[in-house]
C-alpha positions in Angstrom: -51.2 -87.5 -143.7 -51.7 -86.3 -147.7 -51.0 -88.3 -150.8 -50.1 -86.8 -154.0 -50.6 -88.2 -157.0 -50.3 -85.8 -159.7 -47.6 -88.1 -161.5 -46.9 -87.4 -165.2 -44.1 -89.4 -164.9 -45.0 -92.7 -163.3 -43.3 -95.5 -164.5 -39.7 -93.5 -164.9 -36.9 -93.0 -162.7 -38.6 -90.5 -160.4 -38.4 -91.3 -156.8 -41.5 -91.9 -154.5 -40.8 -89.4 -151.9 -41.9 -89.2 -148.1 -42.1 -85.6 -146.3 -42.2 -85.1 -143.0 -43.1 -81.5 -141.6 -44.1 -80.7 -137.5 -47.7 -81.1 -138.4 -48.1 -83.3 -141.7 -46.9 -86.5 -143.7 -46.9 -86.0 -147.2 -46.3 -89.3 -150.3 -45.5 -88.1 -153.6 -43.8 -88.3 -156.5 -40.6 -86.4 -156.9 -41.3 -84.2 -159.3 -41.5 -80.5 -157.7 -45.6 -81.3 -156.7 -44.8 -80.4 -153.1 -42.6 -77.0 -153.6 -45.0 -74.9 -152.0 -45.1 -77.1 -148.9 -41.0 -77.2 -149.2 -41.4 -73.3 -149.2 -43.8 -72.9 -146.2 -42.8 -75.2 -143.7 -39.7 -74.2 -141.7 -38.7 -77.7 -140.8 -38.9 -80.8 -143.1 -37.4 -84.3 -143.5 -37.6 -85.8 -147.4 -37.2 -89.9 -147.5 -36.4 -91.4 -151.1 -39.2 -94.4 -150.3 -37.0 -97.7 -151.1 -38.9 -100.1 -149.0 -40.1 -102.6 -151.6 -41.8 -104.8 -149.2 -44.1 -102.3 -148.3 -45.4 -102.3 -151.9 -48.0 -103.9 -153.4 -46.5 -106.8 -156.0 -46.2 -106.5 -158.6 -45.5 -102.9 -158.7 -47.6 -101.6 -162.2 -45.6 -99.6 -164.0 -48.8 -97.2 -164.4 -50.5 -97.4 -161.3 -48.2 -96.2 -158.4 -50.7 -94.4 -156.8 -52.2 -98.0 -155.7 -49.3 -100.1 -155.6 -46.7 -97.4 -153.7 -48.3 -94.4 -152.1 -51.5 -96.2 -151.1 -49.9 -98.8 -149.7 -47.3 -97.2 -147.9 -49.9 -94.5 -146.1 -51.9 -97.8 -144.9 -48.3 -98.9 -143.4 -47.9 -95.4 -141.9 -51.4 -95.2 -140.7 -50.6 -98.4 -138.3 -47.8 -96.8 -137.0 -44.6 -97.8 -138.9 -41.8 -95.0 -138.1 -40.8 -93.3 -141.0 -37.4 -94.0 -140.8 -38.4 -97.6 -142.3 -39.1 -96.6 -145.5 -35.9 -95.4 -146.9 -33.0 -92.7 -146.1 -33.3 -88.9 -146.2 -32.2 -87.2 -149.1 -31.4 -83.5 -150.1 -31.4 -83.4 -153.8 -35.4 -83.3 -154.2 -36.9 -81.7 -156.8 -38.1 -78.1 -155.7 -39.4 -75.1 -158.0 -39.5 -71.8 -157.0 -42.9 -69.7 -157.4 -42.4 -66.9 -159.5 -42.4 -63.8 -157.0 -44.3 -60.4 -157.3 -42.3 -57.6 -158.4 -42.6 -53.9 -157.8 -43.3 -51.7 -160.9 -46.0 -49.5 -163.0 -47.1 -48.2 -159.8 -47.9 -51.1 -157.7 -46.9 -54.5 -156.6 -47.4 -56.9 -159.7 -48.1 -60.7 -159.1 -49.8 -63.6 -160.8 -52.6 -66.2 -160.6 -50.8 -69.4 -159.6 -53.8 -71.4 -159.3 -57.8 -71.5 -159.3 -58.9 -73.8 -156.5 -61.8 -76.4 -156.9 -64.1 -73.4 -155.4 -62.5 -70.5 -158.1 -61.1 -68.6 -155.5 -57.9 -67.3 -157.3 -54.8 -67.7 -155.3 -51.7 -65.6 -156.2 -48.1 -65.3 -155.8 -48.6 -62.5 -153.3 -47.8 -63.4 -149.8 -48.9 -61.9 -146.4 -45.4 -61.0 -146.0 -45.1 -58.9 -149.0 -48.1 -56.8 -147.6 -47.8 -56.4 -143.9 -49.3 -53.1 -144.5 -52.8 -54.7 -145.0 -52.3 -57.0 -142.2 -52.2 -53.6 -139.5 -55.4 -52.8 -137.4 -56.2 -49.4 -139.5 -54.4 -50.7 -142.9 -54.8 -48.3 -145.8 -56.9 -47.9 -148.8 -55.8 -50.3 -151.5 -56.9 -51.6 -155.0 -56.3 -54.8 -156.7 -56.6 -54.9 -160.4 -57.3 -58.2 -162.1 -58.7 -58.6 -165.8 -60.7 -55.8 -166.2 -62.0 -55.5 -162.7 -60.9 -54.0 -159.3 -61.0 -55.4 -155.8 -60.7 -53.0 -152.9 -62.1 -54.9 -149.6 -60.2 -57.1 -147.7 -62.0 -59.9 -145.5 -60.7 -62.3 -142.9 -63.1 -64.9 -143.8 -64.9 -66.2 -147.4 -68.6 -65.7 -145.5 -67.9 -62.3 -145.5 -69.7 -59.6 -148.0 -72.7 -59.9 -150.0 -73.8 -62.7 -152.3 -71.6 -62.8 -155.3 -69.3 -59.7 -153.5 -65.4 -59.9 -154.5 -63.0 -59.6 -151.8 -59.3 -60.4 -151.4 -58.2 -62.7 -148.2 -55.1 -64.4 -147.0 -55.3 -68.4 -147.4 -54.2 -70.8 -145.2 -50.9 -71.0 -147.0 -50.4 -67.5 -146.3 -50.9 -66.5 -150.1 -53.1 -63.3 -150.9 -56.4 -64.7 -152.6 -59.3 -63.5 -154.2 -62.4 -64.8 -153.6 -66.4 -64.3 -153.7 -68.9 -65.3 -151.2 -71.1 -67.5 -152.5 -69.6 -67.8 -156.0 -66.7 -68.5 -157.7 -64.2 -65.6 -158.4 -62.9 -67.1 -161.5 -66.5 -67.3 -163.0 -67.2 -63.3 -161.5 -63.8 -62.1 -162.9 -63.7 -64.4 -165.9 -60.2 -65.0 -165.4 -57.8 -67.8 -164.7 -54.4 -69.1 -163.9 -51.3 -67.2 -165.0 -53.8 -63.6 -165.2 -51.6 -60.7 -164.1 -52.6 -59.0 -160.6 -51.7 -55.6 -159.5 -52.3 -54.5 -156.1 -51.7 -50.7 -155.1 -51.7 -49.5 -151.2 -53.3 -45.5 -151.2 -52.2 -44.9 -154.6 -48.4 -45.8 -154.3 -46.2 -49.1 -154.8 -46.4 -51.6 -152.1 -43.1 -52.5 -150.7 -42.1 -56.1 -152.1 
């Protein structure tokens, strides 16, 4: 179970929701914060949490993390069934991540996020670059900032200390990482930086 409280709209009409996937449950505000979960999971159920008797009363206008989400999480951990918290909805807020584009001799993407370890998560997915995931992948280069990355690893521990490389992360996105260091610091880049991937001197398929 995951409680996500990125909630600038706390106290407004935005809804608290409970999202159930095949393996996980997410409690979050209905503000699009779970959009990547919606994109990656094949089967989801989204419920508007309306069972106010599960909330800590009175509910604060500014502290729903304590009064709503934490309390509902507690009842879920005790085995209360998800359908007890509210009805399913289909009009939940969902944002589409920008898709990489083919052009200028390669696949152009962007850094979507810098995680707490300094790894750079791009919007390029494993499905965008199947050639790199085959047993004998072609040579490639990733241009990011003023640097180029030419190594694809399978784990964060691969490579020499400080070496920068690419890998497919747990969410299926291409990441740029550095062994025992933060790739964001080594490359001096941040969220929004453009990334260009070129396979063997030609544009990859998008």
